[in-house]
N, C-alpha and C positions, 0 to 999 in steps of 0.2 A: 874879794878876801881871800885868805889861803882858809883850809878844812880847819888847818889848826884854830886857826882865831874864833872860827864858828863853834867848835868844841870847845873852847875856852868860853865862850859867849854864853853858851850850855850849861856849863859844870860852874859857871859865875850864876846864871840864872838860880840855878838850882838849890846853890846854895844860900844865896841872898834871900829867894823867897821861898824856898821849903822849910822855916825854923818853925813857919805858921803852924797852928795847930793843926789836925789833916779830919775836918768836918764829925766829930763826935767821937773819934779812937784815941785812944790811949799813946798815942806818939804823932810827930810833928812828919809832915808831906815828904820833906827828907827822908827821914825817919823808914815811912814806908817804903820808898823808893828802892833805898839802899837795901834794904829787906827783901824787898822784891827780887832785884838783880841777883841779891845772894843766892837766893834758893833757884833760879835760873842757872847759876853758873853751879852751884852743889848737884843739881838734876845734869848737867854735861849738856845743857841746852847749845844753840850753836850762837857766834858771836851778834847775829843781826835778832835773834829772841833774846839775851842779854839787855841787848841794846833797849830792845821795845820794853820790856821789865821796868829797867833803869828811868825810862822817859814817858811811861804809859800817864801819868798825871800831872806832866806840864804842864796841860790847857788848865787847873786849877790855879795855878799861879800866871796864868796868862789873862784871862778872864774878868778879873779883878774884881769878881763877886767877893761878898762876906764869908767866913764860914759856914755859918745859919742858914745860906740858902734854901736847903731841902727845907729846911721847918719855915719859912717864907713861902713855900711851894712854888719854886723856882729849879729848872733843871736849867745848868748852866752849860750843859754840852760839852764837858770839858774833853772828852774823847774826838769830838769834832775838830773843837780848835786845836786840839795838840797835834793830831793828823796833818792838820792844814799846814799849823809850823812849821814840823819836822820835814815837810815833803822837800823843803828847799833844801836839804843837806842828808836825806835818808832816802830810800827806796822802798817800794808796797813791803818789803817781808819786815820792813819794820813798821811804816807807816800805819798800814791795813791791818796789822795785827793790834797796835795802838788804838785805830778806831772803832774795831768790833771788840774790847775788852769789855765794854758795857752788856753790848748786846750778847757776849757771851755767858755775861751773868742773866739777863733773861731768858737764856736759851738752857743754861744748868736748871734753874730754877723749874722750865718746864720739865725735862726729861728726865732728872734725878731725884727721887722724890723724897730722898733726905737734906737734898743741897737748902733749902729757905730755910730750915729749921737751924742748918751750920753761919749762915749770914749774921753777923754784927748788927744790932739796932741801926744803927747810922746806913746801913748796906740796904737794911729793908726799907727806912725810910726814903733812902733814894728809888730803889727799885721801884717803885708806886710811881715817880715823878718821869722814871726812864720807860715808861711804857707797859710794867708788868710781866709777868712770865709769858712767854711768846705762845701763843697759838702753834696748832700743826702745822699749817702751812708755813708759818714764819719759820720756825723751827727748823722744817725742810730747807728753806731758802738757804738759812745761814748753814745749814749742813754743806750746801755745796757751793760754797764759797773757798777761793785758794786757803787762805788763812785761819778760817775759822778754829779747826785743832791745834794751831798753836794760839790762838785768841783762849781757847779754852784752859787752856793749859797754863797762859797768862792770867786768866784769871782766878785759879785756884791756888796760883803763889800769892797774887791780890789778896785774896780773902785771908791767907796767913800772915801777912806780913803788917802785923798790927800788934809785935809785940813789944813792951816795954823795955828800954835797956839791954835789948840785943845787940852783943857785938856782932860788926859786921865791918868789912872794908868800906873804906870812905870812898869820897865820888872820885879821887886822882886814881883810884887803882882801875875804874874803869875807862878811863881816857884812851887806851890805846884801842880799847873796843871800839868805842864811838868813831876815831880816826880810823879802823879797819873795815867799818861797814858804811862810812859815810861816802857819797857818792856826787857832792858837788860841792866845789868852792864857789 
């Protein structure tokens, strides 16, 4: 299957499944992902980082769990689901950034005194299921990872990308970026 077909399938998945509510946030999953990619693009991030920003929550569309999983005490490990799924078409510059975006939240909670207070109620709730703030040893190990700083930046866009009715480019705008960073067909 060609890269074009894979990218079309990803965009179709985002379009079809992304209309669902985003786990207690005031936007849909698709709106959240598009805003995140927009913030990355506005920050002049690399194409791989823009792709990771767009695709970071695709695991929510794949794991098949309901919107209220956090209230049920379940962590869907969406970052792991997404990274494994995306590894067929993208390199580690995309997949590891996606995989680490939850760890980046835990890291920021441990290292930035004001960060926890800026999280939305839904993010605070999921944080506990995801392991809570990192201990010093976990934070040091996270900092040593090659994609850690990019994952932290993605996490910050992730936290911002919850604005109702924000006007951002649609999925098709990112098709060329995804094609450019796709590594296999």
